[in-house]
C-alpha positions as CSV (number, residue, x, y, z in Angstrom):
1,M,76.5,133.0,96.5
2,T,79.3,133.1,94.1
3,H,79.0,129.1,93.9
4,E,75.3,129.1,93.3
5,F,75.9,131.7,90.3
6,K,78.5,129.4,88.8
7,Q,76.2,126.7,88.9
8,I,73.5,128.9,87.2
9,I,76.0,129.8,84.7
10,Q,77.0,126.1,83.8
11,K,73.5,124.9,83.7
12,Y,72.7,127.7,81.0
13,Q,75.7,126.5,79.0
14,T,74.4,123.0,78.8
15,E,70.9,124.3,77.7
16,K,72.0,126.5,75.3
17,Q,74.0,123.7,73.3
18,H,70.4,122.3,73.2
19,G,68.8,125.3,72.1
20,V,66.7,125.7,75.5
21,K,65.6,129.1,76.6
22,C,66.3,130.1,80.3
23,V,64.7,133.1,82.4
24,L,66.2,133.9,85.6
25,A,64.4,134.9,89.1
26,T,66.6,137.1,91.2
27,V,65.0,138.2,94.7
28,V,65.7,141.8,94.4
29,F,63.5,143.1,97.4
30,L,62.1,142.2,100.4
31,E,59.5,143.5,103.3
32,G,59.8,141.5,106.4
33,S,61.5,138.4,106.9
34,S,62.0,135.5,104.3
35,Y,63.8,132.2,104.5
36,R,66.5,133.6,101.9
37,R,67.5,137.1,101.4
38,P,67.6,139.3,98.4
39,G,70.2,138.5,96.0
40,V,69.4,134.6,95.6
41,R,68.8,133.5,92.2
42,M,66.9,130.8,90.3
43,L,67.4,129.3,86.7
44,I,64.3,128.3,85.0
45,T,64.6,126.4,81.5
46,E,61.6,126.3,79.3
47,N,61.3,122.5,80.0
48,R,60.6,123.4,83.5
49,E,63.6,122.4,85.0
50,M,64.8,124.6,88.0
51,T,68.7,125.3,89.2
52,G,68.9,127.2,92.2
53,A,66.2,128.4,94.7
54,V,64.7,131.6,95.7
55,S,63.0,130.4,99.0
56,G,62.7,127.0,101.3
57,G,60.7,125.5,98.3
58,C,57.3,127.0,98.5
59,V,57.8,130.0,96.6
60,E,59.3,128.0,93.3
61,K,56.0,126.8,92.2
62,E,54.6,130.4,91.7
63,V,57.7,131.6,89.9
64,L,57.8,128.7,87.4
65,K,54.2,129.6,86.6
66,Q,55.2,133.3,86.4
67,A,58.0,132.8,84.5
68,A,56.1,131.7,81.2
69,S,55.3,135.0,79.8
70,V,58.6,135.8,80.2
71,F,59.3,132.9,77.8
72,L,56.7,133.8,75.6
73,T,57.4,137.8,75.0
74,G,61.1,138.2,76.5
75,I,59.9,141.2,78.5
76,P,61.2,141.3,82.2
77,K,58.8,141.6,84.8
78,V,58.7,141.6,88.7
79,M,56.1,139.3,90.9
80,T,55.4,139.5,94.5
81,Y,54.9,136.5,96.7
82,D,53.3,137.2,100.0
83,G,54.5,134.9,102.5
84,R,52.9,136.0,105.6
85,Y,50.1,133.5,105.2
86,R,51.5,130.5,103.5
87,L,55.3,130.4,104.7
88,G,55.2,131.7,107.9
89,C,58.1,133.9,107.3
90,E,56.0,137.0,107.4
91,G,57.7,138.8,104.5
92,I,56.6,139.8,100.8
93,L,59.3,138.8,98.2
94,Y,59.7,140.9,94.8
95,I,61.1,138.9,92.2
96,L,62.7,140.0,89.0
97,L,62.2,137.6,86.0
98,E,64.1,138.2,83.1
99,A,65.6,136.1,80.0
100,F,69.0,134.9,80.8
101,N,70.8,134.7,77.6
102,P,74.5,135.9,78.3
103,S,76.9,136.8,75.9
104,E,80.1,134.3,75.6
105,E,82.3,137.3,76.3
106,M,80.4,137.6,79.6
107,V,80.8,133.8,80.3
108,H,84.3,133.9,79.3
109,A,84.9,136.9,81.7
110,F,83.1,135.5,84.7
111,E,85.3,132.0,84.3
112,S,88.1,134.4,84.1
113,C,87.1,135.9,87.3
114,L,86.6,132.7,89.1
115,T,90.0,132.0,88.3
116,N,91.9,134.6,89.4
117,R,89.5,134.5,92.5
118,G,88.1,137.9,91.8
119,H,85.1,140.1,92.9
120,F,82.1,141.1,90.6
121,Q,79.0,143.0,90.9
122,V,75.5,142.8,90.0
123,K,72.8,145.5,89.6
124,S,69.3,144.6,88.9
125,Y,66.9,147.6,87.4
126,F,63.3,147.4,88.3
127,Q,60.1,148.8,89.7
128,K,57.9,147.7,92.5
129,N,55.0,147.1,90.0
130,L,53.7,143.9,88.2
131,E,53.9,145.7,84.5
132,P,56.4,144.2,82.3
133,D,59.2,146.8,81.1
134,M,61.9,146.1,78.6
135,N,64.0,148.2,81.0
136,F,64.3,145.8,83.8
137,G,67.3,143.7,83.7
138,S,70.3,142.7,85.4
139,Y,73.7,143.8,84.6
140,I,76.9,142.1,85.6
141,F,80.4,144.1,86.4
142,F,84.0,142.9,86.5
143,G,87.1,144.5,87.1
144,K,88.6,147.1,84.5
145,G,85.3,148.3,83.5
146,Q,84.1,145.2,81.7
147,S,80.0,145.0,82.1
148,F,77.7,142.7,80.3
149,P,73.9,142.6,80.3
150,F,72.3,139.1,81.5
151,D,70.5,139.1,78.3
152,R,72.6,139.8,75.2
153,N,69.7,141.0,73.3
154,K,68.7,143.8,75.6
155,I,69.3,147.4,74.3
156,D,72.0,149.4,75.5
157,Q,70.0,152.6,75.7
158,A,67.8,150.9,78.3
159,Q,66.2,153.7,80.4
160,T,67.5,153.0,84.0
161,E,67.7,156.4,85.4
162,N,63.9,156.4,87.1
163,L,64.4,152.8,88.1
164,L,65.0,151.5,91.7
165,H,68.3,149.2,91.6
166,F,69.5,146.5,93.9
167,E,73.1,146.0,94.2
168,Q,75.2,142.9,95.1
169,S,78.6,142.4,95.6
170,L,79.8,138.9,95.0
171,E,83.4,137.6,96.4
172,P,85.2,134.6,95.5
173,A,84.4,131.3,97.0
174,Q,86.0,130.4,100.0
175,Q,89.4,128.9,99.7
176,L,90.3,125.9,101.9
177,I,93.5,124.1,101.5
178,I,93.7,120.7,103.4
179,I,97.1,119.2,104.2
180,G,96.6,115.6,104.5
181,A,96.0,112.3,103.0
182,E,93.9,110.3,105.3
183,H,90.2,109.2,105.2
184,D,89.3,112.0,107.4
185,A,91.0,114.5,104.8
186,A,88.3,113.1,102.1
187,Q,85.4,113.9,104.3
188,L,86.5,117.3,104.9
189,T,86.8,117.6,101.0
190,R,83.5,116.6,100.4
191,C,81.7,118.7,103.1
192,A,83.6,122.0,102.3
193,S,82.7,121.1,98.3
194,F,79.3,120.9,99.0
195,L,79.5,124.4,100.5
196,G,80.7,125.7,97.1
197,W,84.1,126.2,98.3
198,D,87.3,125.9,96.3
199,V,89.3,123.2,98.0
200,L,92.8,122.3,97.2
201,V,94.5,118.9,98.6
202,V,98.2,118.6,99.6
203,T,99.8,115.6,100.2
204,H,103.5,114.0,100.8
205,P,104.9,113.0,97.5
206,A,105.2,109.3,99.2
207,D,101.4,109.3,99.3
208,Q,99.6,107.2,97.0
209,Q,96.2,109.2,96.8
210,A,94.8,110.9,93.6
211,L,92.8,113.9,93.1
212,S,89.7,111.3,92.5
213,D,90.3,110.1,95.9
214,F,89.0,113.6,97.5
215,P,85.3,114.0,96.0
216,G,84.7,117.7,95.2
217,A,88.4,118.7,95.3
218,G,89.5,121.3,92.5
219,S,93.1,120.4,92.8
220,L,95.6,118.0,94.3
221,I,99.2,118.7,94.7
222,H,102.4,116.5,96.1
223,N,104.4,118.5,98.1
224,I,107.2,118.4,100.9
225,P,106.9,121.1,103.8
226,E,109.8,122.8,102.8
227,N,108.4,123.5,98.9
228,F,105.0,124.6,100.0
229,P,104.0,127.4,97.4
230,P,103.6,130.5,99.8
231,D,101.7,132.2,97.0
232,L,98.8,129.7,97.6
233,L,98.4,131.6,100.8
234,K,95.9,134.6,100.8
235,K,94.3,136.5,103.4
236,E,91.1,134.8,103.0
237,T,92.4,131.2,103.0
238,A,91.7,128.6,105.6
239,V,93.9,125.8,106.0
240,V,93.7,122.6,108.2
241,L,96.5,120.6,109.0
242,M,95.4,116.9,109.4
243,N,98.5,114.9,108.6
244,H,98.2,112.5,111.9
245,N,101.9,113.1,112.0
246,Y,103.4,115.7,114.5
247,A,106.7,115.9,112.6
248,K,105.0,116.7,109.2
249,D,102.5,118.9,111.1
250,L,105.5,120.9,112.5
251,A,107.4,121.3,109.3
252,Y,104.5,122.6,107.6
253,L,103.6,124.9,110.5
254,L,107.0,126.6,109.9
255,V,106.3,127.3,106.4
256,L,102.5,128.3,106.9
257,L,103.4,131.0,109.6
258,K,105.6,132.7,107.4
259,S,102.2,133.9,105.2
260,D,98.9,135.3,106.2
261,F,95.7,133.6,106.2
262,L,92.0,133.7,107.4
263,Y,92.1,130.3,109.4
264,L,94.3,127.7,110.5
265,G,93.2,124.4,112.0
266,I,94.9,121.4,113.5
267,L,93.7,118.2,114.5
268,G,94.7,116.8,117.6
269,P,94.4,117.5,121.6
270,L,95.2,120.3,123.3
271,K,98.6,118.8,124.8
272,R,99.7,118.2,121.4
273,R,98.6,121.7,120.5
274,D,100.8,122.9,123.2
275,K,103.7,121.2,122.2
276,L,103.2,122.3,118.5
277,L,103.2,125.9,119.7
278,A,106.2,125.5,122.3
279,D,108.5,123.8,119.6
280,I,107.4,126.7,117.1
281,L,108.7,129.3,119.1
282,D,112.0,127.5,120.1
283,L,112.6,127.0,116.1
284,D,111.4,130.4,115.0
285,P,112.0,133.2,118.0
286,Q,111.2,135.8,115.3
287,L,108.0,134.9,114.5
288,D,104.8,137.1,114.4
289,I,103.2,136.2,117.7
290,S,99.8,137.7,116.1
291,L,99.5,134.9,113.9
292,L,99.3,132.5,116.7
293,D,95.4,133.8,117.3
294,K,94.5,132.5,113.9
295,I,95.6,129.1,115.1
296,H,92.5,126.8,115.9
297,A,93.6,123.6,117.7
298,P,91.7,121.6,118.0
299,A,90.1,122.6,114.9
300,G,86.2,122.4,114.8
301,I,83.2,123.6,116.9
302,N,82.0,121.6,120.0
303,L,79.3,119.8,118.4
304,G,79.7,116.3,120.2
305,S,81.4,115.2,116.6
306,E,82.7,111.7,116.7
307,T,82.8,110.3,113.1
308,P,84.8,111.6,110.3
309,Q,81.9,113.3,108.8
310,E,80.8,114.9,112.0
311,I,84.1,116.2,112.5
312,A,84.2,117.6,109.0
313,V,80.9,119.5,109.9
314,S,82.4,121.0,113.0
315,I,85.5,122.4,111.0
316,C,83.5,124.0,108.4
317,S,81.1,125.4,111.0
318,E,84.2,126.9,112.6
319,I,85.7,128.1,109.2
320,L,82.3,129.8,108.4
321,A,82.1,131.6,111.8
322,V,85.5,132.8,111.6
323,Q,85.0,134.2,107.6
324,R,81.6,135.6,108.6
325,N,83.0,137.2,112.0
326,E,80.3,135.2,114.4
327,E,80.4,134.0,117.5
328,P,78.6,130.6,117.3
329,C,75.5,129.9,119.4
330,F,72.3,128.5,119.2
331,L,70.1,130.7,117.1
332,K,67.4,130.6,119.8
333,N,69.3,132.6,122.1
334,K,70.6,135.1,119.6
335,A,69.5,138.8,119.9
336,G,67.9,140.7,117.0
337,S,67.8,139.3,113.3
338,I,69.4,136.1,112.0
339,H,70.8,137.8,108.7
340,E,72.5,141.1,108.6
341,N,71.3,143.1,105.4
342,T,74.7,142.9,103.2
343,C,72.7,144.2,99.9
344,F,70.8,147.1,99.2
345,I,68.2,148.8,96.9
346,K,68.1,152.5,96.0
347,K,66.9,155.1,93.3
348,N,69.3,155.0,90.4
């Protein structure tokens, strides 16, 4: 959800330049089931534009209507939406509506957090009643004790000890490194960026492609395998090798397997994978064998993919499954709830 919050911040900054007020809607509690889980947010401008969503689309009109009083008074409130008879989701949503007017310091801290791929936390204080209350509202927490209210005008001495509060920890966006410069690399970049991932493309210095050839990529570097910067790889990093060149893939593998990572996907058939791994073990007998378990080759989930776009969806799906520690299956065959509850609410 980090990339969704980033879009909200970007929209707020655009509207602020034109003096347009904003209200933030946050799902803070759910009884039953719903399309989205607590923690989803939507920014509403006073000219009725919306960024983000709190459901599949049916709730948004009511949120827009209920936000009018917050624009008028500036006082936060909680609204409910019973989807049992309208959405078919069998749930009641509790949605906190509050003025969204963060300070410049908060925006800078958030941008710094994104740059450094840091974690942050959001706490939203409320009660499950429909009376507006100045003590309701959300705060964001960064490292080194930094914390800010979403509304810079909020009184610091807000009384929160008798309120419920919803907590949410947000991690950096998934990082994907794509090594390759062919057409399918551009399609994978497009798919991953649509998911809100941070995408870095690595190409050989002889390649002529520029960053503009990879829509959605955050950066591009021209690099030979021997000079690949090892500090780019983190434990949460996913990498896909798609050079369409055996020698290049082998050279990059020798470098990549010296660091830890979340996922390493390689294009190509099983026979090519077996030859790569055999050559790797011959060239580096001291290799940590456990890293080989993180190699996914051929990359992707079996979806019957044929086009570069379909293959990109397959690879992104596999990375998501690895990141979330899920075994891919048809949802109709999954026992229990679709989503695990990763956020919680408690009395302050």
